[in-house]
Backbone as CSV, one residue per row, in Angstrom:
resi,resn,N_x,N_y,N_z,CA_x,CA_y,CA_z,C_x,C_y,C_z
1,MET,15.014,28.569,-1.706,13.939,27.616,-1.871,12.865,27.898,-0.821
2,SER,11.650,27.946,-1.262,10.516,28.183,-0.387,10.228,26.944,0.438
3,ILE,9.621,27.134,1.582,9.231,25.998,2.401,8.135,25.191,1.705
4,PHE,7.339,25.827,0.850,6.230,25.159,0.179,6.642,24.645,-1.189
5,THR,7.591,23.731,-1.208,8.025,23.110,-2.453,8.086,21.610,-2.261
6,PHE,8.018,20.907,-3.335,8.141,19.463,-3.279,9.441,19.108,-3.963
7,GLY,10.441,18.764,-3.196,11.757,18.485,-3.748,12.557,19.762,-3.898
8,GLU,13.766,19.598,-4.417,14.623,20.746,-4.626,15.512,20.498,-5.836
9,TYR,16.096,21.561,-6.347,16.989,21.447,-7.506,18.372,21.052,-7.014
10,LYS,19.029,20.151,-7.733,20.380,19.730,-7.356,21.311,19.887,-8.542
11,GLY,22.338,20.704,-8.374,23.356,20.865,-9.410,22.781,21.271,-10.747
12,ASP,23.150,20.529,-11.795,22.684,20.868,-13.134,21.381,20.164,-13.508
13,ILE,20.741,19.494,-12.558,19.444,18.877,-12.817,18.414,20.005,-12.878
14,LYS,17.618,20.040,-13.918,16.711,21.155,-14.156,15.311,20.950,-13.583
15,TYR,15.085,19.874,-12.885,13.781,19.612,-12.275,13.979,19.285,-10.800
16,LYS,12.906,19.415,-10.051,12.989,19.147,-8.618,13.159,17.653,-8.382
17,VAL,13.971,17.330,-7.386,14.301,15.939,-7.113,14.132,15.608,-5.631
18,LEU,14.058,14.324,-5.378,14.071,13.765,-4.033,15.122,12.665,-4.010
19,ASP,15.618,12.350,-2.829,16.594,11.273,-2.683,15.852,9.946,-2.558
20,GLU,16.083,9.044,-3.499,15.394,7.755,-3.505,15.668,6.972,-2.226
21,ARG,16.868,7.065,-1.703,17.201,6.323,-0.472,16.374,6.828,0.709
22,GLN,16.200,8.136,0.798,15.374,8.698,1.860,13.912,8.305,1.675
23,ILE,13.442,8.306,0.427,12.059,7.920,0.139,11.812,6.478,0.568
24,ARG,12.743,5.599,0.228,12.568,4.181,0.577,12.660,3.966,2.080
25,ALA,13.538,4.697,2.756,13.616,4.593,4.218,12.322,5.096,4.847
26,SER,11.798,6.197,4.320,10.527,6.739,4.801,9.403,5.735,4.586
27,ALA,9.386,5.091,3.420,8.366,4.078,3.130,8.483,2.908,4.100
28,GLY,9.697,2.535,4.454,9.893,1.454,5.420,9.318,1.792,6.783
29,ILE,9.498,3.029,7.199,8.953,3.478,8.481,7.429,3.473,8.430
30,LEU,6.853,3.992,7.346,5.397,3.995,7.198,4.855,2.566,7.133
31,PHE,5.608,1.670,6.497,5.188,0.270,6.412,5.111,-0.350,7.807
32,LEU,6.127,-0.130,8.618,6.120,-0.696,9.978,4.956,-0.164,10.807
33,ILE,4.681,1.119,10.678,3.568,1.715,11.413,2.241,1.140,10.925
34,GLY,2.079,1.044,9.619,0.859,0.472,9.058,0.703,-1.005,9.385
35,LEU,1.811,-1.736,9.398,1.771,-3.160,9.749,1.303,-3.342,11.191
36,PHE,1.767,-2.480,12.068,1.329,-2.518,13.470,-0.186,-2.361,13.559
37,GLY,-0.730,-1.407,12.812,-2.179,-1.193,12.822,-2.938,-2.358,12.231
38,SER,-2.420,-2.920,11.138,-3.107,-4.046,10.504,-3.083,-5.295,11.380
39,ILE,-1.984,-5.529,12.042,-1.911,-6.672,12.956,-2.912,-6.496,14.087
40,ASN,-2.993,-5.286,14.609,-3.969,-5.019,15.666,-5.393,-5.243,15.172
41,GLY,-5.682,-4.855,13.936,-7.024,-4.995,13.397,-7.364,-6.419,13.018
42,PHE,-6.523,-7.037,12.200,-6.835,-8.361,11.675,-6.654,-9.473,12.702
43,MET,-5.572,-9.437,13.450,-5.269,-10.555,14.338,-5.818,-10.380,15.746
44,LEU,-5.806,-9.158,16.227,-6.193,-8.923,17.614,-7.585,-8.318,17.752
45,ASP,-8.241,-8.027,16.624,-9.552,-7.367,16.623,-9.559,-6.098,17.467
46,ASN,-8.449,-5.402,17.472,-8.303,-4.136,18.184,-8.280,-3.015,17.144
47,TYR,-9.467,-2.530,16.809,-9.593,-1.552,15.735,-9.381,-0.118,16.199
48,ILE,-9.221,0.091,17.470,-9.120,1.446,18.018,-7.864,2.175,17.514
49,VAL,-6.808,1.438,17.147,-5.572,2.093,16.705,-5.630,2.548,15.243
50,ILE,-6.565,1.994,14.462,-6.627,2.296,13.026,-6.824,3.793,12.748
51,PRO,-7.752,4.486,13.423,-7.880,5.929,13.130,-6.614,6.723,13.456
52,TYR,-5.916,6.333,14.510,-4.694,7.055,14.882,-3.581,6.829,13.863
53,ILE,-3.422,5.584,13.443,-2.368,5.274,12.485,-2.688,5.867,11.119
54,SER,-3.935,5.732,10.669,-4.284,6.323,9.374,-4.207,7.845,9.446
55,GLY,-4.513,8.413,10.598,-4.366,9.859,10.777,-2.921,10.294,10.693
56,PHE,-2.033,9.496,11.274,-0.607,9.813,11.178,-0.121,9.715,9.736
57,LEU,-0.529,8.655,9.026,-0.140,8.509,7.625,-0.681,9.682,6.801
58,LEU,-1.928,10.057,7.064,-2.531,11.189,6.369,-1.733,12.464,6.630
59,LEU,-1.417,12.729,7.877,-0.625,13.910,8.228,0.736,13.880,7.538
60,ASN,1.373,12.720,7.528,2.676,12.568,6.898,2.592,12.914,5.407
61,PHE,1.587,12.365,4.711,1.431,12.638,3.281,1.045,14.093,3.032
62,LEU,0.185,14.660,3.883,-0.217,16.065,3.700,0.970,17.008,3.844
63,ILE,1.778,16.786,4.860,2.973,17.619,5.031,3.884,17.471,3.825
64,GLY,4.050,16.233,3.360,4.923,15.983,2.220,4.463,16.661,0.946
65,VAL,3.165,16.659,0.689,2.647,17.238,-0.561,2.443,18.735,-0.447
66,LEU,1.898,19.195,0.669,1.533,20.605,0.791,2.646,21.497,1.326
67,VAL,3.558,20.949,2.100,4.645,21.768,2.659,5.955,21.392,1.972
68,ASN,6.574,20.323,2.442,7.835,19.853,1.871,8.102,18.463,2.431
69,PRO,8.496,17.506,1.602,8.725,16.153,2.105,9.782,16.076,3.194
70,LYS,10.753,16.975,3.168,11.810,16.883,4.174,11.313,17.213,5.590
71,PHE,10.077,17.720,5.707,9.519,18.023,7.025,8.566,16.951,7.530
72,THR,8.368,15.880,6.763,7.490,14.815,7.244,8.225,14.012,8.308
73,PRO,7.494,13.530,9.318,8.159,12.757,10.377,8.914,11.539,9.842
74,SER,8.313,10.825,8.896,8.982,9.625,8.382,10.234,9.980,7.578
75,MET,10.207,11.088,6.862,11.368,11.488,6.076,12.495,11.996,6.965
76,ILE,12.145,12.647,8.062,13.175,13.112,8.999,13.927,11.915,9.569
77,ILE,13.183,10.904,10.009,13.823,9.701,10.555,14.559,8.950,9.454
78,GLY,13.918,8.813,8.284,14.554,8.124,7.170,15.836,8.802,6.721
79,SER,15.841,10.125,6.687,17.045,10.876,6.302,18.173,10.622,7.285
80,PHE,17.829,10.543,8.564,18.838,10.257,9.573,19.413,8.852,9.378
81,LEU,18.553,7.895,9.069,19.000,6.507,8.928,19.906,6.294,7.714
82,VAL,19.712,7.058,6.651,20.517,6.877,5.437,21.505,8.017,5.228
83,ARG,21.784,8.778,6.252,22.606,9.987,6.125,24.008,9.708,5.595
84,LYS,24.555,8.513,5.803,25.921,8.231,5.353,25.968,7.592,3.968
85,GLN,24.800,7.427,3.348,24.749,6.870,1.998,24.716,8.012,0.989
86,SER,25.279,7.761,-0.173,25.250,8.800,-1.202,23.832,8.929,-1.747
87,PRO,23.385,10.154,-2.009,22.019,10.347,-2.504,21.858,9.811,-3.928
88,LEU,20.652,9.372,-4.220,20.286,8.893,-5.547,19.032,9.656,-5.938
89,TYR,19.195,10.684,-6.762,18.106,11.613,-7.024,17.134,11.085,-8.074
90,ILE,15.846,11.289,-7.783,14.768,10.946,-8.700,13.853,12.163,-8.813
91,GLY,13.053,12.194,-9.858,12.145,13.316,-10.067,11.090,13.405,-8.983
92,ALA,10.736,14.621,-8.617,9.769,14.837,-7.544,8.331,14.910,-8.038
93,VAL,8.119,15.230,-9.313,6.756,15.466,-9.790,5.907,14.198,-9.697
94,GLN,6.445,13.058,-10.093,5.668,11.830,-10.017,5.531,11.329,-8.578
95,LYS,6.487,11.645,-7.722,6.372,11.270,-6.307,5.258,12.087,-5.640
96,ARG,5.112,13.340,-6.054,4.022,14.155,-5.518,2.683,13.534,-5.895
97,PHE,2.576,13.082,-7.117,1.353,12.414,-7.559,1.120,11.147,-6.730
98,ALA,2.155,10.353,-6.525,2.031,9.116,-5.746,1.631,9.417,-4.302
99,TRP,2.231,10.438,-3.719,1.886,10.785,-2.338,0.463,11.346,-2.264
100,SER,0.003,11.977,-3.329,-1.395,12.436,-3.366,-2.342,11.240,-3.353
101,MET,-1.947,10.166,-4.020,-2.727,8.928,-3.927,-2.718,8.407,-2.492
102,GLY,-1.584,8.540,-1.816,-1.492,8.150,-0.407,-2.421,8.974,0.465
103,ILE,-2.558,10.266,0.134,-3.499,11.120,0.860,-4.913,10.588,0.687
104,ALA,-5.292,10.292,-0.543,-6.652,9.813,-0.813,-6.929,8.495,-0.084
105,LEU,-5.986,7.582,-0.125,-6.177,6.283,0.516,-6.216,6.405,2.036
106,SER,-5.282,7.138,2.613,-5.254,7.260,4.075,-6.427,8.102,4.585
107,LEU,-6.877,9.088,3.807,-8.049,9.874,4.201,-9.301,9.000,4.207
108,THR,-9.428,8.149,3.201,-10.568,7.227,3.150,-10.565,6.291,4.354
109,ILE,-9.410,5.727,4.661,-9.299,4.833,5.819,-9.606,5.598,7.099
110,PHE,-9.069,6.807,7.210,-9.268,7.625,8.408,-10.748,7.921,8.639
111,ILE,-11.445,8.364,7.600,-12.871,8.706,7.742,-13.706,7.469,8.021
112,LEU,-13.497,6.413,7.236,-14.280,5.192,7.431,-14.033,4.561,8.793
113,SER,-12.819,4.672,9.294,-12.518,4.046,10.588,-13.290,4.709,11.727
114,PHE,-13.578,6.001,11.606,-14.385,6.648,12.643,-15.847,6.240,12.558
115,TYR,-16.352,6.095,11.335,-17.748,5.715,11.172,-18.005,4.255,11.535
116,LEU,-17.025,3.396,11.313,-17.228,1.963,11.500,-16.581,1.415,12.754
117,LEU,-15.994,2.295,13.564,-15.227,1.836,14.723,-16.049,0.983,15.677
118,ASN,-17.297,1.331,15.892,-18.122,0.580,16.836,-18.893,-0.562,16.179
119,ASP,-18.755,-0.714,14.877,-19.451,-1.766,14.152,-18.413,-2.691,13.529
120,VAL,-17.882,-3.599,14.330,-16.743,-4.422,13.953,-17.014,-5.275,12.721
121,GLN,-18.233,-5.741,12.529,-18.509,-6.615,11.382,-18.318,-5.906,10.050
122,TYR,-18.428,-4.594,10.016,-18.221,-3.838,8.787,-16.814,-3.239,8.689
123,PHE,-15.978,-3.542,9.645,-14.649,-2.932,9.674,-13.654,-3.656,8.768
124,GLN,-13.971,-4.868,8.332,-13.060,-5.614,7.466,-12.733,-4.883,6.158
125,PRO,-13.699,-4.209,5.484,-13.316,-3.461,4.268,-12.277,-2.376,4.542
126,VAL,-12.346,-1.767,5.698,-11.347,-0.754,6.053,-9.984,-1.423,6.185
127,CYS,-9.964,-2.592,6.800,-8.695,-3.314,6.928,-8.166,-3.752,5.570
128,MET,-9.060,-4.042,4.621,-8.615,-4.401,3.273,-7.963,-3.189,2.591
129,LEU,-8.504,-1.996,2.825,-7.860,-0.787,2.309,-6.477,-0.614,2.939
130,CYS,-6.366,-0.955,4.216,-5.067,-0.889,4.893,-4.070,-1.838,4.227
131,ILE,-4.542,-3.028,3.863,-3.672,-4.007,3.209,-3.215,-3.486,1.840
132,ILE,-4.117,-2.856,1.102,-3.743,-2.274,-0.193,-2.681,-1.198,0.007
133,CYS,-2.899,-0.343,0.998,-1.938,0.717,1.306,-0.582,0.110,1.685
134,LEU,-0.605,-0.928,2.512,0.635,-1.595,2.923,1.343,-2.226,1.729
135,LEU,0.583,-2.812,0.832,1.178,-3.434,-0.346,1.886,-2.392,-1.208
136,LEU,1.244,-1.248,-1.413,1.860,-0.184,-2.209,3.136,0.336,-1.544
137,ILE,3.083,0.511,-0.230,4.263,0.982,0.498,5.364,-0.073,0.461
138,TYR,4.987,-1.351,0.592,5.969,-2.431,0.567,6.676,-2.500,-0.783
139,LEU,5.928,-2.370,-1.878,6.539,-2.408,-3.202,7.581,-1.309,-3.360
140,GLU,7.281,-0.132,-2.807,8.239,0.966,-2.895,9.435,0.722,-1.989
141,MET,9.159,0.288,-0.767,10.215,0.103,0.212,11.175,-1.014,-0.194
142,ALA,10.643,-2.161,-0.564,11.475,-3.328,-0.802,12.062,-3.380,-2.206
143,PHE,11.292,-2.980,-3.205,11.717,-3.167,-4.587,11.935,-1.869,-5.347
144,GLY,11.597,-0.742,-4.749,11.728,0.533,-5.440,10.693,0.711,-6.536
145,ILE,9.571,-0.015,-6.433,8.502,0.088,-7.418,7.474,1.081,-6.899
146,CYS,7.343,2.186,-7.595,6.384,3.223,-7.208,5.153,3.088,-8.105
147,VAL,4.100,2.486,-7.581,2.878,2.276,-8.355,2.259,3.617,-8.737
148,GLY,2.294,4.585,-7.839,1.778,5.915,-8.147,2.536,6.564,-9.299
149,CYS,3.857,6.341,-9.347,4.664,6.877,-10.451,4.284,6.186,-11.757
150,TRP,4.009,4.895,-11.688,3.592,4.149,-12.870,2.249,4.665,-13.373
151,ILE,1.311,4.928,-12.464,0.002,5.477,-12.849,0.179,6.875,-13.431
152,TYR,1.076,7.665,-12.838,1.377,8.993,-13.362,1.864,8.901,-14.809
153,LYS,2.762,7.966,-15.067,3.278,7.765,-16.423,2.145,7.368,-17.368
154,LEU,1.258,6.489,-16.914,0.128,6.052,-17.733,-0.797,7.225,-18.056
155,LEU,-1.045,8.091,-17.069,-1.891,9.263,-17.296,-1.240,10.250,-18.273
156,LEU,0.087,10.347,-18.228,0.795,11.187,-19.197,0.670,10.605,-20.598
157,LYS,0.837,9.298,-20.693,0.797,8.632,-21.997,-0.574,8.756,-22.647
158,THR,-1.627,8.703,-21.824,-2.988,8.820,-22.351,-3.442,10.274,-22.453
159,LYS,-2.536,11.197,-22.120,-2.778,12.641,-22.212,-3.922,13.123,-21.309
160,ILE,-4.138,12.404,-20.210,-5.136,12.828,-19.224,-4.590,13.986,-18.398
161,ILE,-3.291,13.959,-18.131,-2.632,15.081,-17.456,-1.574,15.636,-18.405
162,PRO,-1.252,16.934,-18.280,-0.295,17.540,-19.219,1.143,17.087,-18.949
163,GLU,1.937,17.095,-19.999,3.356,16.757,-19.897,4.081,17.802,-19.044
164,PRO,5.007,17.366,-18.184,5.809,18.346,-17.440,6.829,19.004,-18.369
165,LYS,7.324,20.171,-17.982,8.311,20.883,-18.791,9.593,20.071,-18.921
166,GLU,10.032,19.508,-17.820,11.219,18.654,-17.812,10.772,17.208,-17.680
167,ARG,11.593,16.274,-18.084,11.247,14.858,-18.036,12.091,14.172,-16.957
168,PRO,11.639,14.207,-15.688,12.422,13.618,-14.599,12.420,12.093,-14.637
169,ASN,13.454,11.515,-14.050,13.557,10.058,-14.008,12.785,9.481,-12.818
170,CYS,12.434,8.225,-12.922,11.719,7.520,-11.858,12.693,6.679,-11.044
171,MET,12.188,6.058,-10.006,13.010,5.203,-9.171,13.594,4.085,-10.019
172,GLY,14.887,3.877,-9.894,15.561,2.811,-10.624,15.512,2.995,-12.122
173,ASP,15.277,4.225,-12.588,15.134,4.524,-14.012,14.095,3.625,-14.675
174,ALA,13.010,3.331,-13.952,11.988,2.422,-14.444,11.088,3.047,-15.495
175,CYS,11.063,4.348,-15.579,10.222,4.979,-16.591,10.952,6.158,-17.199
176,GLU,10.469,6.573,-18.306,11.054,7.711,-19.003,10.086,8.867,-18.986
177,VAL,9.718,9.307,-17.818,8.827,10.451,-17.701,9.600,11.668,-18.119
């Protein structure tokens, strides 16, 4: 397996997979980090941490999509935390799409936070993007609901993106991709 892959093949599964337990643990770690930044922004009016936290989230998603999810800092810690649990494999193709959405959202927050850092009155929209990001991460972490996977399924159904060769399962078998 190349270092530049998203997921890996397991046994007789014919498509690349990720461990749902590791994904959810990773999402929990990202949620805590993002919550720290949002609390600093909304409650303490300390916006200086937002570029650093969004930069970390961006780096985490970039490594996950462009290199391999198992090398992301949150996945390394998450894998350690769930190491004694049996893996629950899900398809990697829709997770890559979801993490690409994470790249777009965290990149937007990262760029806007540098431009608006000294203008606090305009920083609230950036914090609202942070809340949206936190909500998406929370849904995945707590309930196993991957909004990006749902959007991926919708794009497949409307034929905006091509069908994959194999039809991998989603978290909790919520979709029939």
